[in-house]
C-alpha positions as CSV (number, residue, x, y, z in Angstrom):
1,X,69.2,21.8,-12.4
2,X,71.0,24.2,-10.1
3,X,69.9,24.1,-6.4
4,X,69.7,27.1,-4.2
5,X,73.2,28.4,-3.5
6,X,74.6,27.4,-0.1
7,X,74.6,30.2,2.3
8,X,71.5,31.9,0.7
9,X,69.2,32.5,3.6
10,X,65.5,32.3,3.7
11,X,65.0,36.0,3.8
12,X,67.2,36.6,0.8
13,X,65.5,33.8,-1.1
14,X,62.1,35.2,-0.4
15,X,63.2,38.7,-1.5
16,X,64.3,37.2,-4.8
17,X,61.2,35.1,-5.1
18,X,58.8,38.1,-5.2
19,X,60.6,39.8,-8.1
20,X,59.5,39.4,-11.7
21,X,62.4,40.9,-13.7
22,X,63.0,41.2,-17.4
23,X,66.2,40.8,-19.4
24,X,67.6,41.6,-22.8
25,X,68.3,39.1,-25.6
26,X,66.7,36.0,-27.0
27,X,68.6,33.6,-24.7
28,X,68.8,33.8,-20.9
29,X,71.9,35.6,-19.7
30,X,74.2,34.0,-17.1
31,X,73.2,36.4,-14.4
32,X,69.5,35.4,-14.7
33,X,70.2,31.7,-14.6
34,X,72.4,32.3,-11.5
35,X,69.5,34.2,-9.7
36,X,67.1,31.4,-10.6
37,X,69.5,29.1,-8.8
38,X,69.4,31.4,-5.7
39,X,65.6,31.7,-5.4
40,X,64.3,33.9,-8.2
41,X,61.0,32.3,-9.2
42,X,59.6,34.5,-12.0
43,X,60.8,36.0,-15.3
44,X,59.0,38.6,-17.5
45,X,59.3,38.4,-21.2
46,X,58.9,41.3,-23.7
47,X,59.0,41.8,-27.4
48,X,62.8,42.1,-27.3
49,X,63.1,38.5,-26.1
50,X,61.0,36.9,-28.9
51,X,62.0,36.1,-32.5
52,X,59.8,33.1,-33.2
53,X,57.7,30.5,-31.4
54,X,60.5,28.0,-31.7
55,X,63.1,30.4,-30.3
56,X,60.7,31.2,-27.4
57,X,60.1,27.6,-26.6
58,X,63.9,27.1,-26.5
59,X,64.3,30.1,-24.2
60,X,61.6,28.9,-21.7
61,X,63.2,25.4,-21.8
62,X,66.5,27.0,-20.9
63,X,64.9,28.7,-18.0
64,X,63.3,25.5,-16.8
65,X,66.5,23.6,-17.0
66,X,67.7,25.9,-14.3
67,X,64.4,26.0,-12.3
68,X,61.7,23.6,-13.3
69,X,58.8,25.6,-11.6
70,X,59.7,29.0,-12.9
71,X,56.8,31.3,-13.7
72,X,57.3,32.7,-17.2
73,X,55.2,35.8,-17.6
74,X,54.4,37.9,-20.7
75,X,52.2,40.9,-21.6
76,X,50.2,39.3,-24.4
77,X,46.8,40.9,-24.5
78,X,46.4,40.3,-28.2
79,X,45.1,43.2,-30.3
80,X,47.4,46.2,-30.1
81,X,49.5,44.8,-27.2
82,X,51.4,41.8,-28.5
83,X,54.8,40.4,-27.6
84,X,54.4,37.0,-29.2
85,X,53.9,38.6,-32.6
86,X,55.5,42.0,-32.0
87,X,57.1,42.2,-35.4
88,X,54.1,41.3,-37.5
89,X,51.0,42.2,-35.5
90,X,48.7,39.9,-33.6
91,X,46.6,37.1,-34.9
92,X,43.9,38.0,-32.4
93,X,41.8,41.1,-32.1
94,X,42.0,42.9,-28.8
95,X,39.4,43.4,-26.1
96,X,37.6,46.3,-27.7
97,X,36.9,44.3,-30.8
98,X,35.6,41.4,-28.7
99,X,33.5,43.7,-26.7
100,X,32.0,45.1,-30.0
101,X,31.0,41.6,-31.0
102,X,29.7,41.0,-27.5
103,X,29.7,37.2,-27.7
104,X,31.2,35.8,-24.5
105,X,31.6,32.4,-26.0
106,X,33.8,33.9,-28.8
107,X,35.8,35.8,-26.2
108,X,36.4,32.6,-24.3
109,X,37.5,30.8,-27.4
110,X,39.9,33.6,-28.5
111,X,41.4,33.7,-25.0
112,X,41.8,29.9,-25.0
113,X,43.5,29.8,-28.4
114,X,45.8,32.6,-27.4
115,X,46.6,30.8,-24.1
116,X,47.2,27.5,-26.0
117,X,49.8,29.2,-28.2
118,X,51.5,30.7,-25.1
119,X,51.5,27.4,-23.3
120,X,53.0,25.7,-26.4
121,X,55.9,28.1,-26.1
122,X,56.4,27.5,-22.4
123,X,54.7,30.7,-21.1
124,X,52.4,30.1,-18.0
125,X,51.5,33.6,-16.7
126,X,49.9,36.2,-18.9
127,X,49.5,39.8,-17.7
128,X,46.0,40.0,-19.2
129,X,43.2,40.7,-19.5
130,X,42.6,44.4,-19.0
131,X,39.4,44.7,-17.0
132,X,39.4,48.5,-17.1
133,X,36.1,50.2,-18.0
134,X,37.1,52.8,-20.6
135,X,34.8,55.5,-19.2
136,X,37.0,58.5,-20.2
137,X,37.2,58.5,-24.0
138,X,40.4,60.7,-23.7
139,X,42.2,57.8,-22.1
140,X,45.7,57.6,-23.7
141,X,46.8,54.3,-22.4
142,X,43.7,52.0,-22.2
143,X,41.4,52.7,-25.1
144,X,41.0,49.6,-27.3
145,X,42.7,47.5,-24.5
146,X,39.4,47.7,-22.7
147,X,36.3,45.7,-23.6
148,X,34.4,49.0,-23.6
149,X,32.8,51.8,-21.7
150,X,29.8,49.6,-20.4
151,X,30.5,48.1,-17.0
152,X,28.3,45.0,-17.4
153,X,29.9,44.3,-20.8
154,X,33.4,44.6,-19.5
155,X,32.6,42.4,-16.5
156,X,31.1,39.5,-18.5
157,X,33.9,39.5,-21.1
158,X,36.6,39.8,-18.4
159,X,35.2,36.6,-16.8
160,X,35.0,34.9,-20.2
161,X,38.6,35.8,-21.0
162,X,39.9,34.6,-17.7
163,X,38.1,31.3,-18.1
164,X,39.3,30.7,-21.7
165,X,43.0,31.6,-20.9
166,X,43.2,29.5,-17.8
167,X,41.5,26.5,-19.5
168,X,44.7,26.5,-21.7
169,X,46.9,26.2,-18.6
170,X,48.0,29.8,-18.5
171,X,47.3,31.9,-15.4
172,X,45.4,35.1,-16.1
173,X,46.5,38.3,-14.4
174,X,43.5,40.7,-14.5
175,X,44.5,44.3,-14.6
176,X,44.7,47.3,-13.6
177,X,43.1,47.2,-10.2
178,X,41.1,49.1,-9.0
179,X,40.5,50.3,-12.6
180,X,42.5,52.5,-15.0
181,X,39.7,53.5,-17.4
182,X,38.7,56.9,-16.0
183,X,41.9,58.8,-16.6
184,X,43.4,61.0,-19.2
185,X,47.0,60.5,-18.0
186,X,49.3,57.7,-18.9
187,X,50.9,56.2,-15.8
188,X,54.0,55.4,-17.9
189,X,54.7,59.1,-17.8
190,X,53.0,60.5,-14.6
191,X,50.7,59.6,-11.7
192,X,47.0,59.6,-12.8
193,X,44.3,60.7,-10.4
194,X,40.7,59.4,-10.5
195,X,38.4,61.7,-8.7
196,X,35.1,59.8,-8.4
197,X,33.2,58.7,-5.3
198,X,33.6,55.3,-3.7
199,X,30.1,54.5,-4.8
200,X,30.9,55.1,-8.4
201,X,34.1,53.0,-8.1
202,X,32.2,50.1,-6.6
203,X,29.5,50.1,-9.2
204,X,31.7,50.9,-12.3
205,X,35.4,50.1,-11.9
206,X,35.2,47.2,-9.5
207,X,32.5,45.1,-11.2
208,X,34.9,43.5,-13.8
209,X,37.3,42.6,-11.0
210,X,34.5,40.9,-9.0
211,X,33.7,39.0,-12.2
212,X,37.3,38.0,-12.6
213,X,37.6,36.8,-9.0
214,X,34.4,34.8,-9.4
215,X,35.9,33.3,-12.5
216,X,39.0,32.2,-10.6
217,X,41.6,34.6,-11.9
218,X,45.0,33.4,-10.5
219,X,46.5,36.9,-10.4
220,X,45.5,40.5,-10.3
221,X,47.8,43.4,-11.3
222,X,47.6,46.7,-9.4
223,X,47.4,50.1,-11.1
224,X,49.7,53.1,-10.5
225,X,46.8,55.5,-10.0
226,X,45.8,57.8,-7.1
227,X,42.2,57.2,-6.0
228,X,41.5,59.7,-3.2
229,X,38.1,58.2,-2.4
230,X,40.0,55.0,-1.4
231,X,43.3,56.4,-0.3
232,X,44.1,60.1,-0.6
233,X,47.9,59.6,0.0
234,X,49.2,56.6,-1.9
235,X,48.6,55.2,-5.4
236,X,46.9,51.8,-5.5
237,X,50.1,49.8,-6.0
238,X,51.4,51.2,-2.7
239,X,48.2,51.4,-0.7
240,X,47.3,48.9,2.0
241,X,43.8,50.2,2.1
242,X,43.3,49.3,-1.6
243,X,45.4,46.0,-1.9
244,X,44.6,44.5,1.5
245,X,41.6,46.3,2.7
246,X,39.6,46.4,-0.6
247,X,41.0,43.6,-2.8
248,X,41.7,41.0,-0.1
249,X,39.3,41.8,2.7
250,X,36.3,43.2,0.9
251,X,36.4,41.4,-2.4
252,X,37.7,38.2,-0.9
253,X,40.6,37.7,-3.3
254,X,43.3,35.3,-2.2
255,X,45.5,34.9,-5.3
256,X,48.7,36.5,-6.4
257,X,48.8,40.4,-6.6
258,X,51.4,41.6,-9.1
259,X,52.4,45.3,-9.4
260,X,52.4,47.1,-12.7
261,X,55.9,47.9,-14.0
262,X,57.8,49.7,-11.1
263,X,60.0,51.6,-13.5
264,X,56.9,53.5,-14.8
265,X,57.2,57.2,-13.9
266,X,54.1,57.1,-11.7
267,X,56.2,55.2,-9.2
268,X,59.8,55.6,-10.2
269,X,59.4,59.4,-10.5
270,X,57.7,59.8,-7.1
271,X,58.9,57.1,-4.7
272,X,61.7,55.4,-6.7
273,X,61.7,51.8,-7.5
274,X,63.5,50.5,-4.4
275,X,61.2,52.3,-1.9
276,X,58.2,51.7,-4.1
277,X,58.9,48.0,-4.1
278,X,59.1,47.9,-0.3
279,X,55.9,49.9,0.1
280,X,54.1,47.6,-2.5
281,X,55.0,44.4,-0.6
282,X,54.1,46.0,2.7
283,X,50.7,47.1,1.2
284,X,49.8,43.6,0.1
285,X,51.4,43.0,-3.3
286,X,53.1,39.6,-3.8
287,X,55.2,40.1,-6.9
288,X,57.2,43.1,-8.2
289,X,57.1,43.5,-12.0
290,X,60.2,45.3,-13.2
291,X,62.1,44.9,-16.5
292,X,60.2,46.7,-19.2
293,X,63.0,49.3,-19.2
294,X,65.3,48.2,-16.4
295,X,66.5,44.7,-17.3
296,X,69.8,43.8,-15.7
297,X,71.3,42.1,-12.7
298,X,72.1,45.3,-10.9
299,X,68.4,46.2,-10.8
300,X,67.5,42.7,-9.4
301,X,70.1,43.0,-6.7
302,X,69.1,46.6,-5.8
303,X,65.5,45.5,-5.2
304,X,66.5,42.3,-3.4
305,X,68.7,44.2,-1.1
306,X,66.1,46.9,-0.5
307,X,63.5,44.3,0.6
308,X,66.0,42.5,2.8
309,X,67.1,45.8,4.4
310,X,63.5,46.8,5.0
311,X,62.8,43.6,6.9
312,X,66.0,44.0,9.0
313,X,65.1,47.6,9.9
314,X,61.5,46.7,10.8
315,X,59.9,48.7,8.0
316,X,58.6,45.5,6.2
317,X,57.4,42.6,8.4
318,X,59.3,39.4,7.6
319,X,56.0,37.4,7.7
320,X,54.5,39.7,5.0
321,X,57.5,39.0,2.7
322,X,57.3,35.3,3.4
323,X,53.5,35.3,2.7
324,X,54.2,37.1,-0.7
325,X,56.8,34.6,-1.6
326,X,54.5,31.7,-0.7
327,X,51.9,33.0,-3.1
328,X,54.4,33.2,-5.9
329,X,55.3,29.5,-5.3
330,X,51.7,28.5,-5.0
331,X,51.0,29.9,-8.5
332,X,54.0,28.2,-9.8
333,X,52.7,24.9,-8.4
334,X,49.3,25.5,-10.1
335,X,51.0,26.3,-13.4
336,X,53.0,23.1,-13.2
337,X,49.9,21.0,-12.8
338,X,47.3,22.9,-14.9
339,X,47.9,20.8,-18.0
340,X,48.0,22.2,-21.6
341,X,45.7,21.3,-24.4
342,X,47.4,19.4,-27.2
343,X,45.1,20.4,-30.0
344,X,43.4,23.6,-31.1
345,X,39.8,23.2,-30.1
346,X,38.4,26.3,-32.0
347,X,40.5,26.5,-35.2
348,X,43.6,28.6,-36.0
349,X,41.4,31.2,-37.7
350,X,39.4,32.1,-34.7
351,X,41.2,35.4,-34.4
352,X,40.4,36.5,-38.0
353,X,36.8,35.2,-37.6
354,X,36.4,37.4,-34.5
355,X,38.0,40.4,-36.3
356,X,35.6,40.1,-39.2
357,X,32.6,40.0,-36.8
358,X,33.9,43.1,-34.9
359,X,33.8,45.4,-38.0
360,X,31.3,48.2,-38.0
361,X,30.8,49.5,-41.6
362,X,28.9,52.8,-42.1
363,X,29.2,55.9,-44.3
364,X,28.8,59.6,-43.8
365,X,25.3,60.9,-44.3
366,X,24.6,61.6,-48.0
367,X,27.7,59.8,-49.2
368,X,26.1,56.5,-50.0
369,X,24.8,53.2,-48.6
370,X,27.5,50.7,-47.4
371,X,25.2,48.0,-48.8
372,X,25.8,49.3,-52.3
373,X,29.5,50.0,-51.9
374,X,31.5,48.9,-54.9
375,X,34.7,47.3,-53.8
376,X,38.0,48.7,-55.1
377,X,39.4,46.9,-58.1
378,X,42.4,49.2,-58.6
379,X,45.2,49.6,-56.1
380,X,44.6,52.6,-53.9
381,X,46.8,55.0,-51.9
382,X,46.7,54.3,-48.2
383,X,47.3,57.4,-46.1
384,X,48.1,56.4,-42.5
385,X,47.5,59.3,-40.1
386,X,49.8,58.1,-37.4
387,X,49.8,59.1,-33.8
388,X,52.6,58.5,-31.3
389,X,52.1,55.0,-29.9
390,X,51.8,54.7,-26.1
391,X,54.5,52.7,-24.3
392,X,52.2,49.7,-23.6
393,X,51.6,49.2,-27.3
394,X,55.1,50.2,-28.5
395,X,56.0,51.6,-31.8
396,X,57.7,48.4,-33.2
397,X,54.5,46.6,-34.0
398,X,53.1,47.4,-37.5
399,X,49.5,48.4,-37.9
400,X,47.1,49.6,-40.5
401,X,45.6,48.1,-43.7
402,X,48.3,48.8,-46.3
403,X,50.2,45.5,-45.9
404,X,46.9,43.5,-46.2
405,X,45.7,45.6,-49.2
406,X,49.0,45.0,-50.9
407,X,48.3,41.3,-50.9
408,X,44.7,41.8,-52.1
409,X,45.3,44.7,-54.5
410,X,48.9,44.5,-55.7
411,X,50.3,47.9,-56.5
412,X,48.8,49.5,-53.5
413,X,51.0,52.4,-52.3
414,X,51.1,53.8,-48.8
415,X,52.5,56.8,-46.8
416,X,52.6,57.8,-43.2
417,X,51.7,61.3,-42.0
418,X,51.8,62.7,-38.5
419,X,51.5,66.0,-36.7
420,X,54.3,68.5,-37.2
421,X,55.2,71.6,-35.3
422,X,52.8,74.5,-34.7
423,X,49.1,74.6,-34.0
424,X,47.4,71.2,-34.4
425,X,44.8,72.5,-36.9
426,X,47.6,73.8,-39.1
427,X,49.7,70.6,-38.7
428,X,46.7,68.6,-39.6
429,X,46.0,70.6,-42.8
430,X,49.6,70.3,-43.8
431,X,49.4,66.5,-43.3
432,X,46.2,66.3,-45.3
433,X,47.6,68.3,-48.2
434,X,50.8,66.2,-48.2
435,X,48.7,63.0,-48.4
436,X,46.6,64.4,-51.3
437,X,49.7,65.3,-53.2
438,X,51.2,61.9,-52.6
439,X,48.0,60.1,-53.6
440,X,47.7,61.7,-57.0
441,X,44.7,60.3,-58.9
442,X,44.5,57.0,-56.8
443,X,41.5,56.3,-54.6
444,X,42.4,57.2,-51.1
445,X,42.1,55.0,-48.0
446,X,42.7,57.1,-44.9
447,X,43.6,55.2,-41.8
448,X,43.2,56.8,-38.4
449,X,43.7,55.7,-34.8
450,X,41.6,57.4,-32.2
451,X,40.6,60.4,-34.3
452,X,38.7,61.9,-31.4
453,X,41.8,62.2,-29.3
454,X,44.0,64.0,-31.9
455,X,42.8,67.3,-33.3
456,X,45.5,67.3,-35.9
457,X,44.3,64.0,-37.2
458,X,40.7,65.2,-37.4
459,X,41.9,68.3,-39.3
460,X,44.0,66.2,-41.7
461,X,41.1,63.9,-42.4
462,X,38.8,66.9,-43.0
463,X,41.3,68.3,-45.5
464,X,41.4,65.0,-47.3
465,X,37.6,64.6,-47.4
466,X,37.0,68.2,-48.6
467,X,39.1,67.5,-51.7
468,X,38.3,63.9,-52.1
469,X,34.8,63.0,-50.7
470,X,35.1,59.5,-52.1
471,X,37.9,58.7,-49.6
472,X,37.4,55.6,-47.6
473,X,38.1,55.9,-43.8
474,X,39.3,53.1,-41.5
475,X,39.3,53.9,-37.8
476,X,41.5,51.5,-35.9
477,X,41.1,52.9,-32.5
478,X,38.0,53.6,-30.4
479,X,35.4,54.9,-32.8
480,X,34.1,58.0,-31.0
481,X,34.0,60.6,-33.8
482,X,31.1,60.7,-36.2
483,X,31.6,58.4,-39.2
484,X,33.2,60.2,-42.2
485,X,34.0,59.2,-45.7
486,X,32.3,57.4,-48.6
487,X,32.8,54.3,-46.5
488,X,33.8,54.2,-42.8
489,X,35.1,51.0,-41.3
490,X,35.6,50.8,-37.6
491,X,37.8,47.8,-36.7
492,X,37.9,48.5,-32.9
493,X,41.6,47.8,-32.8
494,X,44.8,47.7,-34.8
495,X,45.8,44.1,-34.7
496,X,47.0,42.5,-37.9
497,X,43.8,40.5,-38.2
498,X,41.7,43.7,-37.8
499,X,43.6,45.2,-40.7
500,X,43.0,42.1,-42.7
501,X,39.3,42.1,-42.1
502,X,39.0,45.8,-43.2
503,X,41.1,45.2,-46.3
504,X,38.8,42.3,-47.3
505,X,35.8,44.7,-47.2
506,X,37.6,47.3,-49.2
507,X,38.7,44.8,-51.8
508,X,35.4,42.9,-51.7
509,X,37.0,39.7,-50.6
510,X,35.1,38.6,-47.5
511,X,34.8,35.3,-45.7
512,X,38.0,33.8,-47.1
């Protein structure tokens, strides 16, 4: 194991310690191993770094051969946001599905099993769960990543998730403080603004974070959002009033504070990542997450040098940087002694079991009773009405029901349709007509994702149903629109197991 390089001073080591960078490739590059030897204490993993559980275990072992107490972090929420199963879809439903079931014991079991699999691969910090209350149904970045729009429900399931994950020896990182649910802007692209009173924030947004703190969450992730009721000038990630005054002093949280990705446009496009990182540490953050898009040695060195320079010019107190680095090391010590369950306590099928329980099966008025629905026996045509995926989810993870129906009803055919140019209603009608033509005489299964947020999608579905009222509809986002179709299945998420559960209903193969 490499020791800290001679001549690397405490200030420089601390500046490296507070960084959580990413990298490219499925093995650790030389520059990353070198920085671990110089003081870097955390590494962030993304889908690009993972090919299989065995490869991931070898990668984390490679990192620990260089630094035994390294924190290996990942954005593994389950559901729509998966890195561990980025190429096939998650074996676990996401938060919204768990909230739809509303069984806190089940949520705890799912989080434990997910944590157990991460721990088996050498991952010890998970940037999850999302504690955001999805109070704005237009929200383009949270949606099914939230347990729901009810504050009390989000709070109790956040606590259960934290408990389950950490019982597997993986630190939870509850996000996105002080709450990203009441926004219609994606912070990957711009700076969202939440204009509600401090009283509403305290009663609604903060309740799940209080629950997470009470449950012992080891980390909290800040949100790149402007909340004028708390700080009219700086977004939460850069706000001392929010990170220190509210989270530390008022809520009594003393664990690690991690920033959301600093290369997101909400920060990079306003302050820049170097200045943003200095301001974040000064405000009370302890770890700088960077590497979703920027993943090279040059970025690490730029941020390290920006922090060192800020200390030397007096902009950043040296004791604040040292405190932040100490918190990173403290979490690494916890992760090294937390222990990992050797056996699966709840069964490898807990994810599919939860996805089945999360289904809501209805039908449009006058189009039949779901209880008398006759499962399909002939292979259908699956028309996927596909929106643009947000960056957190990514577009490389497959979703839908077609792959699962192909297994259950061989010969199933599928096509993907999206909005084209021109008015959304016209684009939707064109997509609907194209799907009808492609389907021919086959029974149609229309798959949508957040129909209520996409007028073109609603128009396309209307065109399909007008011509083929026997169409089955599967909603794999947040089910806000009124149920339509001869059968309407809301999965509350687009994880692979959610698609499996819906396909079982369609084919009449349940409980297998």
